[in-house]
PDB file as gemmi writes it, atoms N, CA and C in Angstrom:
CRYST1    1.000    1.000    1.000  90.00  90.00  90.00 P 1                      
ATOM      1  N   MET A   1     -29.903 108.077  19.224  1.00  0.00           N  
ATOM      2  CA  MET A   1     -28.793 108.822  19.739  1.00  0.00           C  
ATOM      3  C   MET A   1     -27.633 108.720  18.747  1.00  0.00           C  
ATOM      4  N   ALA A   2     -27.199 109.828  18.229  1.00  0.00           N  
ATOM      5  CA  ALA A   2     -26.115 109.844  17.241  1.00  0.00           C  
ATOM      6  C   ALA A   2     -24.777 110.068  17.938  1.00  0.00           C  
ATOM      7  N   PHE A   3     -23.784 109.325  17.480  1.00  0.00           N  
ATOM      8  CA  PHE A   3     -22.438 109.470  18.026  1.00  0.00           C  
ATOM      9  C   PHE A   3     -21.575 110.242  17.041  1.00  0.00           C  
ATOM     10  N   ASP A   4     -20.727 111.089  17.588  1.00  0.00           N  
ATOM     11  CA  ASP A   4     -19.742 111.772  16.761  1.00  0.00           C  
ATOM     12  C   ASP A   4     -18.622 110.773  16.480  1.00  0.00           C  
ATOM     13  N   PRO A   5     -18.392 110.429  15.210  1.00  0.00           N  
ATOM     14  CA  PRO A   5     -17.361 109.438  14.896  1.00  0.00           C  
ATOM     15  C   PRO A   5     -15.974 109.815  15.424  1.00  0.00           C  
ATOM     16  N   ALA A   6     -15.678 111.099  15.502  1.00  0.00           N  
ATOM     17  CA  ALA A   6     -14.341 111.544  15.914  1.00  0.00           C  
ATOM     18  C   ALA A   6     -14.220 111.745  17.426  1.00  0.00           C  
ATOM     19  N   ASP A   7     -15.285 111.462  18.176  1.00  0.00           N  
ATOM     20  CA  ASP A   7     -15.257 111.634  19.632  1.00  0.00           C  
ATOM     21  C   ASP A   7     -14.168 110.760  20.243  1.00  0.00           C  
ATOM     22  N   GLN A   8     -13.347 111.325  21.123  1.00  0.00           N  
ATOM     23  CA  GLN A   8     -12.231 110.610  21.737  1.00  0.00           C  
ATOM     24  C   GLN A   8     -12.534 110.115  23.154  1.00  0.00           C  
ATOM     25  N   HIS A   9     -13.718 110.414  23.691  1.00  0.00           N  
ATOM     26  CA  HIS A   9     -14.065 110.007  25.051  1.00  0.00           C  
ATOM     27  C   HIS A   9     -14.206 108.491  25.121  1.00  0.00           C  
ATOM     28  N   LEU A  10     -13.665 107.917  26.194  1.00  0.00           N  
ATOM     29  CA  LEU A  10     -13.749 106.470  26.389  1.00  0.00           C  
ATOM     30  C   LEU A  10     -14.652 106.145  27.570  1.00  0.00           C  
ATOM     31  N   ARG A  11     -15.540 105.153  27.385  1.00  0.00           N  
ATOM     32  CA  ARG A  11     -16.361 104.670  28.490  1.00  0.00           C  
ATOM     33  C   ARG A  11     -15.512 103.725  29.338  1.00  0.00           C  
ATOM     34  N   HIS A  12     -15.996 103.416  30.531  1.00  0.00           N  
ATOM     35  CA  HIS A  12     -15.241 102.531  31.432  1.00  0.00           C  
ATOM     36  C   HIS A  12     -14.992 101.168  30.799  1.00  0.00           C  
ATOM     37  N   VAL A  13     -15.991 100.609  30.138  1.00  0.00           N  
ATOM     38  CA  VAL A  13     -15.829  99.281  29.535  1.00  0.00           C  
ATOM     39  C   VAL A  13     -14.763  99.316  28.437  1.00  0.00           C  
ATOM     40  N   GLU A  14     -14.634 100.424  27.763  1.00  0.00           N  
ATOM     41  CA  GLU A  14     -13.605 100.538  26.729  1.00  0.00           C  
ATOM     42  C   GLU A  14     -12.216 100.601  27.361  1.00  0.00           C  
ATOM     43  N   LYS A  15     -12.085 101.391  28.426  1.00  0.00           N  
ATOM     44  CA  LYS A  15     -10.797 101.526  29.118  1.00  0.00           C  
ATOM     45  C   LYS A  15     -10.394 100.238  29.823  1.00  0.00           C  
ATOM     46  N   ASP A  16     -11.352  99.590  30.474  1.00  0.00           N  
ATOM     47  CA  ASP A  16     -11.043  98.473  31.352  1.00  0.00           C  
ATOM     48  C   ASP A  16     -11.141  97.091  30.700  1.00  0.00           C  
ATOM     49  N   VAL A  17     -11.828  96.997  29.552  1.00  0.00           N  
ATOM     50  CA  VAL A  17     -12.026  95.690  28.931  1.00  0.00           C  
ATOM     51  C   VAL A  17     -11.528  95.657  27.485  1.00  0.00           C  
ATOM     52  N   LEU A  18     -12.044  96.551  26.660  1.00  0.00           N  
ATOM     53  CA  LEU A  18     -11.775  96.463  25.230  1.00  0.00           C  
ATOM     54  C   LEU A  18     -10.330  96.807  24.861  1.00  0.00           C  
ATOM     55  N   ILE A  19      -9.795  97.871  25.418  1.00  0.00           N  
ATOM     56  CA  ILE A  19      -8.402  98.238  25.111  1.00  0.00           C  
ATOM     57  C   ILE A  19      -7.436  97.205  25.704  1.00  0.00           C  
ATOM     58  N   PRO A  20      -7.628  96.753  26.960  1.00  0.00           N  
ATOM     59  CA  PRO A  20      -6.748  95.684  27.463  1.00  0.00           C  
ATOM     60  C   PRO A  20      -6.808  94.400  26.628  1.00  0.00           C  
ATOM     61  N   LYS A  21      -7.966  94.119  26.024  1.00  0.00           N  
ATOM     62  CA  LYS A  21      -8.070  92.944  25.152  1.00  0.00           C  
ATOM     63  C   LYS A  21      -7.158  93.104  23.938  1.00  0.00           C  
ATOM     64  N   ILE A  22      -7.156  94.287  23.342  1.00  0.00           N  
ATOM     65  CA  ILE A  22      -6.256  94.559  22.213  1.00  0.00           C  
ATOM     66  C   ILE A  22      -4.808  94.444  22.675  1.00  0.00           C  
ATOM     67  N   MET A  23      -4.524  94.970  23.873  1.00  0.00           N  
ATOM     68  CA  MET A  23      -3.165  94.894  24.414  1.00  0.00           C  
ATOM     69  C   MET A  23      -2.720  93.444  24.573  1.00  0.00           C  
ATOM     70  N   ARG A  24      -3.587  92.587  25.101  1.00  0.00           N  
ATOM     71  CA  ARG A  24      -3.238  91.173  25.283  1.00  0.00           C  
ATOM     72  C   ARG A  24      -2.934  90.504  23.949  1.00  0.00           C  
ATOM     73  N   GLU A  25      -3.783  90.770  22.953  1.00  0.00           N  
ATOM     74  CA  GLU A  25      -3.587  90.146  21.643  1.00  0.00           C  
ATOM     75  C   GLU A  25      -2.270  90.598  21.011  1.00  0.00           C  
ATOM     76  N   LYS A  26      -2.012  91.912  21.057  1.00  0.00           N  
ATOM     77  CA  LYS A  26      -0.785  92.439  20.454  1.00  0.00           C  
ATOM     78  C   LYS A  26       0.446  91.990  21.233  1.00  0.00           C  
ATOM     79  N   ALA A  27       0.369  91.960  22.563  1.00  0.00           N  
ATOM     80  CA  ALA A  27       1.503  91.523  23.374  1.00  0.00           C  
ATOM     81  C   ALA A  27       1.804  90.056  23.104  1.00  0.00           C  
ATOM     82  N   ARG A  28       0.776  89.246  22.951  1.00  0.00           N  
ATOM     83  CA  ARG A  28       0.977  87.826  22.664  1.00  0.00           C  
ATOM     84  C   ARG A  28       1.676  87.648  21.319  1.00  0.00           C  
ATOM     85  N   ASP A  29       1.312  88.483  20.334  1.00  0.00           N  
ATOM     86  CA  ASP A  29       1.992  88.436  19.039  1.00  0.00           C  
ATOM     87  C   ASP A  29       3.448  88.856  19.175  1.00  0.00           C  
ATOM     88  N   ARG A  30       3.685  89.913  19.930  1.00  0.00           N  
ATOM     89  CA  ARG A  30       5.047  90.441  20.075  1.00  0.00           C  
ATOM     90  C   ARG A  30       5.931  89.547  20.945  1.00  0.00           C  
ATOM     91  N   CYS A  31       5.311  88.727  21.766  1.00  0.00           N  
ATOM     92  CA  CYS A  31       6.059  87.778  22.605  1.00  0.00           C  
ATOM     93  C   CYS A  31       5.943  86.364  22.033  1.00  0.00           C  
ATOM     94  N   SER A  32       5.807  86.255  20.733  1.00  0.00           N  
ATOM     95  CA  SER A  32       5.526  84.957  20.114  1.00  0.00           C  
ATOM     96  C   SER A  32       6.617  83.919  20.375  1.00  0.00           C  
ATOM     97  N   VAL A  33       7.871  84.348  20.466  1.00  0.00           N  
ATOM     98  CA  VAL A  33       8.953  83.397  20.740  1.00  0.00           C  
ATOM     99  C   VAL A  33       8.747  82.762  22.114  1.00  0.00           C  
ATOM    100  N   GLN A  34       8.434  83.589  23.116  1.00  0.00           N  
ATOM    101  CA  GLN A  34       8.219  83.071  24.469  1.00  0.00           C  
ATOM    102  C   GLN A  34       6.960  82.193  24.523  1.00  0.00           C  
ATOM    103  N   VAL A  35       5.916  82.586  23.784  1.00  0.00           N  
ATOM    104  CA  VAL A  35       4.684  81.786  23.735  1.00  0.00           C  
ATOM    105  C   VAL A  35       4.995  80.411  23.140  1.00  0.00           C  
ATOM    106  N   GLN A  36       5.754  80.403  22.038  1.00  0.00           N  
ATOM    107  CA  GLN A  36       6.104  79.130  21.396  1.00  0.00           C  
ATOM    108  C   GLN A  36       6.957  78.255  22.317  1.00  0.00           C  
ATOM    109  N   ASP A  37       7.936  78.866  22.988  1.00  0.00           N  
ATOM    110  CA  ASP A  37       8.792  78.106  23.903  1.00  0.00           C  
ATOM    111  C   ASP A  37       7.965  77.484  25.030  1.00  0.00           C  
ATOM    112  N   PHE A  38       7.058  78.274  25.612  1.00  0.00           N  
ATOM    113  CA  PHE A  38       6.232  77.783  26.714  1.00  0.00           C  
ATOM    114  C   PHE A  38       5.292  76.679  26.229  1.00  0.00           C  
ATOM    115  N   THR A  39       4.679  76.873  25.069  1.00  0.00           N  
ATOM    116  CA  THR A  39       3.760  75.878  24.508  1.00  0.00           C  
ATOM    117  C   THR A  39       4.487  74.564  24.237  1.00  0.00           C  
ATOM    118  N   LYS A  40       5.669  74.655  23.637  1.00  0.00           N  
ATOM    119  CA  LYS A  40       6.454  73.453  23.340  1.00  0.00           C  
ATOM    120  C   LYS A  40       6.832  72.729  24.639  1.00  0.00           C  
ATOM    121  N   CYS A  41       7.272  73.486  25.622  1.00  0.00           N  
ATOM    122  CA  CYS A  41       7.640  72.886  26.909  1.00  0.00           C  
ATOM    123  C   CYS A  41       6.446  72.161  27.527  1.00  0.00           C  
ATOM    124  N   CYS A  42       5.284  72.790  27.495  1.00  0.00           N  
ATOM    125  CA  CYS A  42       4.084  72.174  28.086  1.00  0.00           C  
ATOM    126  C   CYS A  42       3.713  70.887  27.358  1.00  0.00           C  
ATOM    127  N   LYS A  43       3.797  70.909  26.037  1.00  0.00           N  
ATOM    128  CA  LYS A  43       3.466  69.708  25.261  1.00  0.00           C  
ATOM    129  C   LYS A  43       4.457  68.585  25.550  1.00  0.00           C  
ATOM    130  N   ASP A  44       5.731  68.947  25.660  1.00  0.00           N  
ATOM    131  CA  ASP A  44       6.771  67.940  25.900  1.00  0.00           C  
ATOM    132  C   ASP A  44       6.747  67.400  27.329  1.00  0.00           C  
ATOM    133  N   SER A  45       6.282  68.203  28.284  1.00  0.00           N  
ATOM    134  CA  SER A  45       6.356  67.827  29.697  1.00  0.00           C  
ATOM    135  C   SER A  45       5.122  67.126  30.226  1.00  0.00           C  
ATOM    136  N   GLY A  46       4.004  67.271  29.535  1.00  0.00           N  
ATOM    137  CA  GLY A  46       2.771  66.627  29.985  1.00  0.00           C  
ATOM    138  C   GLY A  46       2.353  67.109  31.364  1.00  0.00           C  
ATOM    139  N   ILE A  47       2.089  66.174  32.260  1.00  0.00           N  
ATOM    140  CA  ILE A  47       1.569  66.502  33.586  1.00  0.00           C  
ATOM    141  C   ILE A  47       2.600  67.215  34.463  1.00  0.00           C  
ATOM    142  N   LEU A  48       3.881  67.086  34.144  1.00  0.00           N  
ATOM    143  CA  LEU A  48       4.936  67.715  34.947  1.00  0.00           C  
ATOM    144  C   LEU A  48       5.248  69.143  34.497  1.00  0.00           C  
ATOM    145  N   MET A  49       4.420  69.703  33.614  1.00  0.00           N  
ATOM    146  CA  MET A  49       4.717  71.031  33.057  1.00  0.00           C  
ATOM    147  C   MET A  49       4.824  72.110  34.131  1.00  0.00           C  
ATOM    148  N   VAL A  50       4.082  71.989  35.211  1.00  0.00           N  
ATOM    149  CA  VAL A  50       4.122  72.995  36.276  1.00  0.00           C  
ATOM    150  C   VAL A  50       5.538  73.121  36.833  1.00  0.00           C  
ATOM    151  N   VAL A  51       6.198  72.003  36.964  1.00  0.00           N  
ATOM    152  CA  VAL A  51       7.553  71.985  37.522  1.00  0.00           C  
ATOM    153  C   VAL A  51       8.598  72.268  36.448  1.00  0.00           C  
ATOM    154  N   LYS A  52       8.453  71.617  35.299  1.00  0.00           N  
ATOM    155  CA  LYS A  52       9.482  71.672  34.266  1.00  0.00           C  
ATOM    156  C   LYS A  52       9.505  72.963  33.453  1.00  0.00           C  
ATOM    157  N   CYS A  53       8.408  73.683  33.383  1.00  0.00           N  
ATOM    158  CA  CYS A  53       8.320  74.850  32.487  1.00  0.00           C  
ATOM    159  C   CYS A  53       8.356  76.182  33.231  1.00  0.00           C  
ATOM    160  N   ARG A  54       8.886  76.195  34.423  1.00  0.00           N  
ATOM    161  CA  ARG A  54       8.923  77.441  35.205  1.00  0.00           C  
ATOM    162  C   ARG A  54       9.728  78.525  34.493  1.00  0.00           C  
ATOM    163  N   LYS A  55      10.867  78.151  33.933  1.00  0.00           N  
ATOM    164  CA  LYS A  55      11.730  79.122  33.258  1.00  0.00           C  
ATOM    165  C   LYS A  55      10.994  79.753  32.066  1.00  0.00           C  
ATOM    166  N   GLU A  56      10.354  78.913  31.239  1.00  0.00           N  
ATOM    167  CA  GLU A  56       9.619  79.408  30.071  1.00  0.00           C  
ATOM    168  C   GLU A  56       8.415  80.258  30.487  1.00  0.00           C  
ATOM    169  N   ASN A  57       7.738  79.820  31.555  1.00  0.00           N  
ATOM    170  CA  ASN A  57       6.593  80.573  32.055  1.00  0.00           C  
ATOM    171  C   ASN A  57       7.031  81.947  32.570  1.00  0.00           C  
ATOM    172  N   SER A  58       8.140  81.983  33.292  1.00  0.00           N  
ATOM    173  CA  SER A  58       8.656  83.262  33.809  1.00  0.00           C  
ATOM    174  C   SER A  58       9.047  84.203  32.675  1.00  0.00           C  
ATOM    175  N   ALA A  59       9.694  83.655  31.641  1.00  0.00           N  
ATOM    176  CA  ALA A  59      10.096  84.481  30.498  1.00  0.00           C  
ATOM    177  C   ALA A  59       8.863  85.046  29.782  1.00  0.00           C  
ATOM    178  N   LEU A  60       7.834  84.222  29.640  1.00  0.00           N  
ATOM    179  CA  LEU A  60       6.600  84.672  28.993  1.00  0.00           C  
ATOM    180  C   LEU A  60       5.922  85.760  29.826  1.00  0.00           C  
ATOM    181  N   LYS A  61       5.806  85.534  31.127  1.00  0.00           N  
ATOM    182  CA  LYS A  61       5.187  86.532  32.009  1.00  0.00           C  
ATOM    183  C   LYS A  61       5.942  87.845  31.980  1.00  0.00           C  
ATOM    184  N   GLU A  62       7.266  87.765  31.994  1.00  0.00           N  
ATOM    185  CA  GLU A  62       8.106  88.961  31.980  1.00  0.00           C  
ATOM    186  C   GLU A  62       7.889  89.758  30.688  1.00  0.00           C  
ATOM    187  N   CYS A  63       7.845  89.064  29.567  1.00  0.00           N  
ATOM    188  CA  CYS A  63       7.630  89.732  28.281  1.00  0.00           C  
ATOM    189  C   CYS A  63       6.258  90.403  28.234  1.00  0.00           C  
ATOM    190  N   LEU A  64       5.211  89.663  28.603  1.00  0.00           N  
ATOM    191  CA  LEU A  64       3.853  90.207  28.565  1.00  0.00           C  
ATOM    192  C   LEU A  64       3.700  91.378  29.537  1.00  0.00           C  
ATOM    193  N   THR A  65       4.239  91.245  30.743  1.00  0.00           N  
ATOM    194  CA  THR A  65       4.130  92.301  31.748  1.00  0.00           C  
ATOM    195  C   THR A  65       4.822  93.576  31.287  1.00  0.00           C  
ATOM    196  N   ALA A  66       5.940  93.428  30.605  1.00  0.00           N  
ATOM    197  CA  ALA A  66       6.652  94.606  30.095  1.00  0.00           C  
ATOM    198  C   ALA A  66       5.746  95.404  29.156  1.00  0.00           C  
ATOM    199  N   TYR A  67       4.998  94.711  28.310  1.00  0.00           N  
ATOM    200  CA  TYR A  67       4.068  95.408  27.410  1.00  0.00           C  
ATOM    201  C   TYR A  67       2.887  95.993  28.175  1.00  0.00           C  
ATOM    202  N   TYR A  68       2.310  95.216  29.107  1.00  0.00           N  
ATOM    203  CA  TYR A  68       1.147  95.694  29.852  1.00  0.00           C  
ATOM    204  C   TYR A  68       1.453  96.953  30.660  1.00  0.00           C  
ATOM    205  N   ASN A  69       2.685  97.091  31.122  1.00  0.00           N  
ATOM    206  CA  ASN A  69       3.059  98.234  31.956  1.00  0.00           C  
ATOM    207  C   ASN A  69       3.653  99.401  31.167  1.00  0.00           C  
ATOM    208  N   ASP A  70       3.700  99.278  29.855  1.00  0.00           N  
ATOM    209  CA  ASP A  70       4.287 100.319  29.007  1.00  0.00           C  
ATOM    210  C   ASP A  70       3.210 101.325  28.592  1.00  0.00           C  
ATOM    211  N   PRO A  71       3.292 102.584  29.074  1.00  0.00           N  
ATOM    212  CA  PRO A  71       2.277 103.587  28.723  1.00  0.00           C  
ATOM    213  C   PRO A  71       2.212 103.869  27.223  1.00  0.00           C  
ATOM    214  N   ALA A  72       3.339 103.811  26.537  1.00  0.00           N  
ATOM    215  CA  ALA A  72       3.342 104.055  25.084  1.00  0.00           C  
ATOM    216  C   ALA A  72       2.577 102.944  24.357  1.00  0.00           C  
ATOM    217  N   PHE A  73       2.716 101.709  24.833  1.00  0.00           N  
ATOM    218  CA  PHE A  73       1.992 100.582  24.242  1.00  0.00           C  
ATOM    219  C   PHE A  73       0.496 100.734  24.476  1.00  0.00           C  
ATOM    220  N   TYR A  74       0.109 101.175  25.677  1.00  0.00           N  
ATOM    221  CA  TYR A  74      -1.306 101.423  25.972  1.00  0.00           C  
ATOM    222  C   TYR A  74      -1.861 102.475  25.012  1.00  0.00           C  
ATOM    223  N   GLU A  75      -1.117 103.561  24.822  1.00  0.00           N  
ATOM    224  CA  GLU A  75      -1.565 104.626  23.917  1.00  0.00           C  
ATOM    225  C   GLU A  75      -1.699 104.122  22.489  1.00  0.00           C  
ATOM    226  N   GLU A  76      -0.758 103.298  22.062  1.00  0.00           N  
ATOM    227  CA  GLU A  76      -0.812 102.724  20.711  1.00  0.00           C  
ATOM    228  C   GLU A  76      -2.094 101.897  20.535  1.00  0.00           C  
ATOM    229  N   CYS A  77      -2.395 101.064  21.529  1.00  0.00           N  
ATOM    230  CA  CYS A  77      -3.595 100.225  21.467  1.00  0.00           C  
ATOM    231  C   CYS A  77      -4.865 101.067  21.582  1.00  0.00           C  
ATOM    232  N   LYS A  78      -4.815 102.107  22.397  1.00  0.00           N  
ATOM    233  CA  LYS A  78      -5.962 103.000  22.543  1.00  0.00           C  
ATOM    234  C   LYS A  78      -6.263 103.694  21.213  1.00  0.00           C  
ATOM    235  N   MET A  79      -5.219 104.179  20.536  1.00  0.00           N  
ATOM    236  CA  MET A  79      -5.418 104.850  19.252  1.00  0.00           C  
ATOM    237  C   MET A  79      -5.960 103.872  18.205  1.00  0.00           C  
ATOM    238  N   GLU A  80      -5.483 102.639  18.235  1.00  0.00           N  
ATOM    239  CA  GLU A  80      -5.997 101.624  17.310  1.00  0.00           C  
ATOM    240  C   GLU A  80      -7.485 101.385  17.582  1.00  0.00           C  
ATOM    241  N   TYR A  81      -7.849 101.283  18.863  1.00  0.00           N  
ATOM    242  CA  TYR A  81      -9.250 101.079  19.220  1.00  0.00           C  
ATOM    243  C   TYR A  81     -10.107 102.268  18.763  1.00  0.00           C  
ATOM    244  N   LEU A  82      -9.628 103.491  19.037  1.00  0.00           N  
ATOM    245  CA  LEU A  82     -10.393 104.683  18.653  1.00  0.00           C  
ATOM    246  C   LEU A  82     -10.581 104.763  17.142  1.00  0.00           C  
ATOM    247  N   LYS A  83      -9.569 104.355  16.389  1.00  0.00           N  
ATOM    248  CA  LYS A  83      -9.659 104.363  14.928  1.00  0.00           C  
ATOM    249  C   LYS A  83     -10.723 103.368  14.460  1.00  0.00           C  
ATOM    250  N   GLU A  84     -10.717 102.162  15.051  1.00  0.00           N  
ATOM    251  CA  GLU A  84     -11.733 101.157  14.705  1.00  0.00           C  
ATOM    252  C   GLU A  84     -13.133 101.637  15.084  1.00  0.00           C  
ATOM    253  N   ARG A  85     -13.246 102.243  16.266  1.00  0.00           N  
ATOM    254  CA  ARG A  85     -14.552 102.731  16.725  1.00  0.00           C  
ATOM    255  C   ARG A  85     -15.062 103.846  15.817  1.00  0.00           C  
ATOM    256  N   GLU A  86     -14.171 104.746  15.438  1.00  0.00           N  
ATOM    257  CA  GLU A  86     -14.565 105.846  14.545  1.00  0.00           C  
ATOM    258  C   GLU A  86     -15.053 105.297  13.208  1.00  0.00           C  
ATOM    259  N   GLU A  87     -14.348 104.314  12.670  1.00  0.00           N  
ATOM    260  CA  GLU A  87     -14.742 103.701  11.396  1.00  0.00           C  
ATOM    261  C   GLU A  87     -16.100 103.018  11.537  1.00  0.00           C  
ATOM    262  N   PHE A  88     -16.333 102.337  12.658  1.00  0.00           N  
ATOM    263  CA  PHE A  88     -17.623 101.693  12.891  1.00  0.00           C  
ATOM    264  C   PHE A  88     -18.736 102.733  12.964  1.00  0.00           C  
ATOM    265  N   ARG A  89     -18.483 103.820  13.686  1.00  0.00           N  
ATOM    266  CA  ARG A  89     -19.517 104.860  13.821  1.00  0.00           C  
ATOM    267  C   ARG A  89     -19.818 105.525  12.482  1.00  0.00           C  
ATOM    268  N   ARG A  90     -18.817 105.609  11.619  1.00  0.00           N  
ATOM    269  CA  ARG A  90     -19.025 106.209  10.298  1.00  0.00           C  
ATOM    270  C   ARG A  90     -19.795 105.275   9.373  1.00  0.00           C  
ATOM    271  N   THR A  91     -19.421 103.982   9.373  1.00  0.00           N  
ATOM    272  CA  THR A  91     -19.979 103.042   8.402  1.00  0.00           C  
ATOM    273  C   THR A  91     -21.073 102.141   8.961  1.00  0.00           C  
ATOM    274  N   GLY A  92     -21.029 101.878  10.271  1.00  0.00           N  
ATOM    275  CA  GLY A  92     -21.981 100.946  10.865  1.00  0.00           C  
ATOM    276  C   GLY A  92     -21.575  99.492  10.668  1.00  0.00           C  
ATOM    277  N   ILE A  93     -20.384  99.265  10.103  1.00  0.00           N  
ATOM    278  CA  ILE A  93     -19.903  97.909   9.845  1.00  0.00           C  
ATOM    279  C   ILE A  93     -18.735  97.617  10.782  1.00  0.00           C  
ATOM    280  N   PRO A  94     -18.827  96.547  11.581  1.00  0.00           N  
ATOM    281  CA  PRO A  94     -17.707  96.193  12.458  1.00  0.00           C  
ATOM    282  C   PRO A  94     -16.457  95.853  11.648  1.00  0.00           C  
ATOM    283  N   SER A  95     -15.296  96.102  12.210  1.00  0.00           N  
ATOM    284  CA  SER A  95     -14.043  95.898  11.472  1.00  0.00           C  
ATOM    285  C   SER A  95     -13.870  94.447  11.031  1.00  0.00           C  
ATOM    286  N   LYS A  96     -14.320  93.491  11.826  1.00  0.00           N  
ATOM    287  CA  LYS A  96     -14.178  92.082  11.446  1.00  0.00           C  
ATOM    288  C   LYS A  96     -14.946  91.787  10.167  1.00  0.00           C  
ATOM    289  N   LYS A  97     -16.133  92.362  10.029  1.00  0.00           N  
ATOM    290  CA  LYS A  97     -16.925  92.126   8.820  1.00  0.00           C  
ATOM    291  C   LYS A  97     -16.346  92.871   7.622  1.00  0.00           C  
ATOM    292  N   ARG A  98     -15.774  94.054   7.880  1.00  0.00           N  
ATOM    293  CA  ARG A  98     -15.170  94.827   6.793  1.00  0.00           C  
ATOM    294  C   ARG A  98     -13.984  94.093   6.205  1.00  0.00           C  
ATOM    295  N   LEU A  99     -13.252  93.374   7.058  1.00  0.00           N  
ATOM    296  CA  LEU A  99     -12.036  92.707   6.631  1.00  0.00           C  
ATOM    297  C   LEU A  99     -12.311  91.378   5.909  1.00  0.00           C  
ATOM    298  N   GLN A 100     -13.516  90.853   6.056  1.00  0.00           N  
ATOM    299  CA  GLN A 100     -13.846  89.603   5.395  1.00  0.00           C  
ATOM    300  C   GLN A 100     -13.961  89.846   3.890  1.00  0.00           C  
ATOM    301  N   LYS A 101     -13.557  88.848   3.131  1.00  0.00           N  
ATOM    302  CA  LYS A 101     -13.613  88.983   1.688  1.00  0.00           C  
ATOM    303  C   LYS A 101     -15.063  88.950   1.231  1.00  0.00           C  
ATOM    304  N   LEU A 102     -15.408  89.897   0.395  1.00  0.00           N  
ATOM    305  CA  LEU A 102     -16.769  89.951  -0.128  1.00  0.00           C  
ATOM    306  C   LEU A 102     -16.943  88.923  -1.225  1.00  0.00           C  
ATOM    307  N   PRO A 103     -18.091  88.253  -1.259  1.00  0.00           N  
ATOM    308  CA  PRO A 103     -18.308  87.276  -2.324  1.00  0.00           C  
ATOM    309  C   PRO A 103     -18.397  87.980  -3.679  1.00  0.00           C  
ATOM    310  N   THR A 104     -17.869  87.343  -4.689  1.00  0.00           N  
ATOM    311  CA  THR A 104     -17.919  87.925  -6.033  1.00  0.00           C  
ATOM    312  C   THR A 104     -18.934  87.170  -6.855  1.00  0.00           C  
ATOM    313  N   SER A 105     -19.595  87.884  -7.720  1.00  0.00           N  
ATOM    314  CA  SER A 105     -20.581  87.220  -8.587  1.00  0.00           C  
ATOM    315  C   SER A 105     -19.884  86.802  -9.874  1.00  0.00           C  
ATOM    316  N   THR A 106     -20.285  85.634 -10.368  1.00  0.00           N  
ATOM    317  CA  THR A 106     -19.653  85.121 -11.583  1.00  0.00           C  
ATOM    318  C   THR A 106     -20.562  85.226 -12.765  1.00  0.00           C  
TER     319      THR A 106                                                      
END                                                                             
């Protein structure tokens, strides 16, 4: 079965799993200050982190939720996914392998 590399149709697993995964990764990068603050608080608080880190946890949740609920952000991630999928369908090489440095012969 041959796929058209430029096909824009999304399967359910792509809409419900793969694109949200990209969204989570990008949102975590964009909320890196809040992630760092929460991580530091948890490390410093030990077992009491549930009580002591509420403010940092709320700030992190608020930042991530803002991205998850942004339709423009979803479209950006969807287009990134479609571009990667199109490249895979054209070359047969997953993007992770394409990005790895090729060994050089000496």
